[in-house]
C-alpha positions, 0 to 999 in steps of 0.5 A: 280473128274478128272479135268485138271485145271491149278493153278489160282495163279501160273499157274502150269499145274496140281492140285492134287485132294483131300478133305478138312476135318473138324468137326461140324458145318462144314467148311464155307466160309465167306467174312469177319472176324468171327463176333459175330456168329463165324463159325455158319454163312457163306456158307457151303462148306462141306458135312457130319453130324459129319465129314465134307468133300469137294472135292478140288484141291491143287497146289503142287507148291504153295499150293493154294486150289480150292474148286469147287461148290458142284454141280460140284463135 
């Protein structure tokens, strides 16, 4: 993923490409707290069967992480 994207929080000029990693059932985005079903619900942002990953960009200046939509990776 070669993207020249300034940080949306601190406006640093570049972000470092990398991966977010996790294990089953995968890393998900939830708009609220864990709830009764914990991490079983939400929008899946990783791919994989046993070890999950998602392409991401991280700002070296402030630590903000940006995860582009899967069809943009």
